[in-house]
N, C-alpha and C positions, 0 to 999 in steps of 0.2 A: 358478719354479721348476717345474723337469719331475717329473711322477711319474709311474710304470706302473701297468699292471694285472698281475697273475698268476691265472691261469685254469688248469683243469684240462681237459685234451683228453678230454672223455667218448667211447669206443667208437673211439680211435683207437690201434694199438698202437707205431706206428711214425710218423718226421716225413716220411720219402716217400710214407706212407699218408694225412697230412695234405696236404700238396701234392698229391698225384694229387687227392683231392676237391675241394679248394678251384679248382683249375684246370678240373675236371669242372662244378662249379657254377655257374662265370662263365661258360663256355661255354654250359650250358643257358639260364641267363638272356640272353645276348647272344642266341640262336636266338630268344627270345621276344620280344626287342625291348625289355629290360629292361636296366637298366646293370647292367652285367656286373662288379660288387664283391666281395669277400670281406666278408661282413656278419654278425658275432654277434650274435644277439641277447639280451641278460640282462634279468631284472625289473627291475633299479634303474639308472636313472642315477646315475653316480657324483656325488657331492658337491662331489671336486675339480674339475669339470670342466675347468676354465680351466690347471689344472696338465698335467691329462691330454693335452689338447691342443697344450699348449706344448713338442710332440716326445715324447711319451710313447706308450709300444708297450706292446703285449697281449704278456706273455710266457705259451708254453705249456710247462704240464707235460704230460710225456708217461709213462707209467708209472713215474710218482714221480721224476721227474728232470725239472727246467726245461731244454728243450732248443731252444726257439726262439724270436725275437720277431717280431712285426710291428708295425709304425708305426700308429698310429690315426690317420684322416688327417680324418675326423669324427664327429658322435655324432648320431644318427638316432632317430627318435620315431617308433613305430609299432604297429598293433593288430593284435597275433597271440593266437589266441583267444580273443579278446574281452576280453585286459587290454591294457594301453598298457606297451609295452617299452621298453627304450632298445637303439637299434641301434649297433654297435661295427663302422664302416666302414674296413677297413684295407688298407694297401698290400699292393698282391699279392707284391712282395717278401718269403718267408719266411728271415730272416738265422738262421743256427745260432749258437748263444752257448755258450760254457764248462758243460759239465754239472755241476748241482748237484742233489744229492739233496731232495726235498720230499715232505710225509707230505702224504694225501690233506684237503681240506677241502671246504667246499660253496662254490659262489657265485666268486665274485671278492676279492681281496686287492690292495691298494695296494702297491707296491713302488718303496721309494725309491730314485732314482738312484744314489745312493751305495750300496746294496746288489745292485742288479743286476748279473747276471751278463754279464762281457766277451764281445763278438762272438768269434767263431773265424773265419778269414781262410777264404775260399773256396778248397778244395784240389783239384789236379786231378790225371788219370792216377795214380801209384803213390802218391800221398800222399793217397788219396782216404781217407775216411771209413770206418772198418772198420764190417764189418755189427753189428747190433743186438747181436744173440745174442754175438757174439765181445767188442765194447766193454765190455760190460754183468760178462764174467767177466772181464776183466783187471783191471777197475775193484775186482770184488770181493777178487781177491789183490793189489792194490795195484800193479799195472805201470801204469797208466793213471791 
């Protein structure tokens, strides 16, 4: 049975900023001869790793809203600053999801599949996503 992870995207203010950061990081790794993957290092390995690897995703919380997800491809182990860490290796595709408010928390949380926000269809042209500030204000007054 699939389970997802939920994580705050610290230091990132918008989804397109996360996307640009990951693209630049993968390009830098490729230039250095390393595997060009998006990887998020965390202190603890999920105990429910079999469920996470059974189609699970990392759901990103940006500015107090669940905004996007990335499929978790594998879990790596590495030593960072002298400590053993778990690397969440993520698929390159950043999939937008229905926005959902979420309070700040530390670390990551499990997110049951039944509770996960639905994916949004990729919209183009005139139907493209609204600018962050405008969308936030429209949600605040109940239009979105």
